[in-house]
N, C-alpha and C positions, 0 to 999 in steps of 0.2 A: 395536460399533469403540469402539474409543478416542481419543480425541483429547486430542492432545498439540500443543505451542506452537506450535506451525506447520500446524498447523488452522488455530489461532485467529489467526492471518497467513493462512495467503492462501488467504482463505473465514472467516470471525465469523461466529460461531452469527444474529448482529442480520442479516445481507443477507440477504434471500431469496435462497434455492437457486435456481429460476425465477428469477428475477427478472430487469433486468440489474445487475449490478455499476458502482459510480459510474465505476470508470477507465473502462471503456468507454462510457457515459457520455459521459466530458469528452473521451474519443477519438470518440467520433462528432460532436463539437462540433467538435473540434479544436483545442480546448486545454487535450490530456493534460499538454505539457509545464509546464508550468504547475500543474497541477495533482499533475502528479507532486514536482517542484523545492519546494511550501508542506507537502506533508507530509512528500519528510527532514528538514525544517525544525522545522515541528513534534515529529513521533519525539525527532527529536535533542533540542531542547528542555527536555521531558522527562520525557527517560527517569529521570532522579534521582530524581523526585519521584513518578512515580506508575506505569509499568511494566515499568520496570527494561530487562532485556533480551531482553522481546518488545518491546519500541519502535523499539530497537534491531535488529533483525531486521526489524522491521515498513520501517523505513528503508532497509536492505539491499536489501525487497526495492522499495521505489519508488527505488533507486540505479539499481540492477539494471533496471529497469522505463525507468527513464526514457536507457540507457545501449542498449536495445536500442532505444527509439524513434528517439532521434538516427543510429542508424544505418541506420532506412530515410529519413531524411535526406535 
């Protein structure tokens, strides 16, 4: 199976596919909103010096996750 940037964004290989994802863990603690906002800032702040568009896409994913969370509140 070919992997591309989207695979790295949605489910990076360094996370255990059988285990809980960090976002799920923070959701279970009720602190996902802060986790998502912090990751948005992190990925936007570093994109020019680290992973370029991959980091922007990660920030976009966390923006969508934050939007979805806020819609349910």
